[in-house]
N, C-alpha and C positions, 0 to 999 in steps of 0.2 A: 682710231679704234676700229676693229673689225665690226662688220654689221651685226654678227651674231651677238657679240658682247654689248653692242649698243642696244639691241633689242632686249637683252636680259636686263640691262640697266633701266631701260624705259619701263619694263614690266614691273620691276621692283619699285620704281618711283610711283607708278600707278597704284600698286597695291598699298604702299605706305600712305599715300594721299587718301585713298579710299578708307583705310582703317582710321586715320585721324579724323576724316570728315564724318565717319559713322558715329563718333563719340557724341556729336551734337544731338542728333535725334535720340540716341540711347539715353542720354542724361535728361533730355526734355520729356521723353516718354516715362522715364522712371519717376520723375517728380510731378509731371503734368502741371495743372493749374497755371499760375503766373509764370512759372519757369518755361513751360511749353509755349505760352503766349509770347513771352519776351524773345525766346529763341526763334520762334517762327516769324515774328515781326521783323527782327533784325536781319534774319536770313532773307526774308522777302525784300527788304529795303536794298540790301547789297545786290541781290539778283536783279531787282528792278533797275538799279543804276546801270548795271551792265547792259540791260535791254535798251535803256535810253542812250547809252554811249554808242550803240550801233548807229544812231542817227545824229552823232555829234556835229556833223556838217551843217545841221539845221541851226539857225540862229535862235537864241532864247532857250536852249535845252538845259542850261545850268539852272535857270529859274525853275523850270519844270521838274528837274531832278529833286530840288528841295521840296517842292509841292508834293511830289510823288512819295517822298519819305513821310511827310506829315499825313497824307491821306492813306497811306498803307496802315499806319497805326490806328487812325480813325476808323478805317473800314474793318479791320480785324477786330477792333474793340466793339464795333457795332454788332458784329456777329456773335459776340459773347453774351449779348443781352437777350438773345432769342426773340428779338422783335424784328421782323423782316422789313418793316417800314424804316428802321434806322439805317441799314445799309443802302436802301434806295435813296434816302435823304442825303447820305454822304456822297453817293455817286452824283446826285443832282447838284450838290454844292461844288463838287469837284469839277463838273462840267462848266458851271457858270464862273467859277474862279479862273479856270484856264481860258474860257471864252472871253471874259472881260480883260484878261491879260493880253489876248490877241487884239481886242478892241483898242486898247490904249497903245499897243505896239503899232497897229495899223494907222492910228492917228498921227504917229510920228514918222512912219515909213510906209508909203502906199505899196511898196513891194513885199510887205510882210504877208505871210500866208496863214491859213487856218490849219496847216499840216501839223504844226507842233501840238495843237490841242488834240487832234486825233491820235497822235503818237502817245500823248500823255494818258488819254483814256484807255487806249489799247493796252498800255503797260499795266494799268490797274486791273484790267480784266485778265490779262495773261498771267500775272504773277500773284498778287494777294488774293484775288477772287478765286483762283484755282486752288491756292494753298489753304484757304479758309476752311475747307472741308475737314482738314486734320484736327481742327478744334472740336469737331463733333464726333470724330471717330474714336472708338475705344482703343486700348493698347493693341490687341490682336489685329485690328483693322489697319492701324498705322503701320505696324510691322509688315502686314501683307502688301500694302501698296508700295511702300519703300522697297521691300524685298523683291517684289515683282519687277519693278523698274531696274533694280540693281542686277538681278539675275538675268533679265533680258539683255541688258547692255553688255554684261561681262561674258555671257555665253556666246552672244553674237560676235563679240570682238575676237574671242579665241577660236571659235568655229570658222569664222571668216579668215583668220590668219592662217589656219591649218589647211583648209580645204577650199577657200573662196577663190573662184576663177570667174564664174559668170556673174556680172554685176547686175544688181537689181534695179537701180535708178541712177545711172551714172551722171546725168545732167544735174541731179540734186546732190548726190553724195557719191563721188567716184570710187570710194574705197569699200562701200558696203556691197555685200554679195548675197546671192540666194542661199548659199551655205550658211552664212552668218545669220540671215533672217530666219531660216528654218531651225538652226541650232538654238537661237534665242527663244523661238516659239516652243520647241520641245522642252527646253529647260524650264521656262516659265510655267508651262502647264504641269510639269512634274512637280516643281517646287510648290505651286499653289495647291495641288491635290494633296501632297504630303502635309503641308501646313494646315490645310482645311480639315483633313481627316483627324489630325491630332488635336486641334483646338476649336474647330467649327461647331455648328449647331446640329450636325447630323445630316447634312445635305448629301445627296448621292454622289458617287464618284464622277459620273458624267457631268454633273453640275459644276464640280470643282474644276474639271478639265475645261469646260466651256468658259468658266470665269477666267481661268489662266490664259486661254486663247484670246479672250476679249481684252484683258489687261496687256498682253504682249502686243497685240495689234495697235492698241492705244500708245504704248511705249514707242513702237517703231514710227508711227505717224507723227508723234510729238517730236521725235528726233529728226525726222525728215523736214518737218516744218521749220525748226530752228536752222537746219542746214541750208534750206532754201532762203531763209531770211538773211543769213550771213552772206551767202553767195550773191544775193541781190544787192547787198551793201559792200561787196568786195572786201569782206572781213574773214580772216581765217579762224580766229578764236574770239569768243565774247569778252575774254579777259585773260589774265595770266596769274591769277591769285593762287591757282591750284597746280602745283608741279605735276606734269604728266597728264593733266586733264584740261588745261586751259582755264576758263572762267567758271564761276558758279552756274551760270546759265547753261553752259556746255554740259555740266554735270547733271542738271535736273530737267533738261529739256523733255526727256521722255516722261518723267514723273508728273510734269505739269498737265499731261493729258490723261495719265493713268488715274490720278486722284479724282477728277470730276467724273470719269467713266465709272469708277467704282462707286462714287457718291450717288450716281443715278441708278446703278444696279441694285444697291442696297435698299432703295426706296421700294422696289418691286419684290425683292427677296433678301431679307437680312441674313447674311451668312454667319454672323457672330452675334451672340446675345450680350 
């Protein structure tokens, strides 16, 4: 098949996958409540498993994947109580559960390491802890953060495909270019400003533009982090569940930093009432 036709087919597959994937947050946001919680928890579990699979060469990861699923539900459930001591308690229990797993494993094999416990805890921070903010965001805020990440990724992809020559960080992500980076930045700032002026609380234009810039920088750094992680593990994609996109983690890597960045920003300045 000619390269041009292959590119068109790839783009169609990417668009179709994105549209199908978008139905999940749309339905969750429409109904919220237990629907949002269940969708977010399941999505977090599958994404967390992909993260753990990056370290599949480590012994004992299958056990920690099961623990990760259980603690994802417990951790997200703890955040619905609005008691901050509950999530801290879940993390503490998670630490000692994985630590004691290491203890008994080391009792049988002196070559066992503590690395699996650190991977387990890092996964809980990276996936469910970052995602938990969505449980507290209202509908416009959820749409904002998801849209900011999606617009940043999509605009960067097409701007880079059309004009990208100078690479921004080739040792981390060889395909990403300055053109793609700036295209994603401009698109995210414009989309955030338009969305904010339509549904926001009356913040100034420059504030929406600054927020868009902050969310885009977060999206790019989140993307670069996952790229560096995969390269360090000699892995191309985190999974193959999404045609044209790779794995779930590949799809939400930028969102995982956009969400907590906006979560911190809204503490100082609530953009949506």
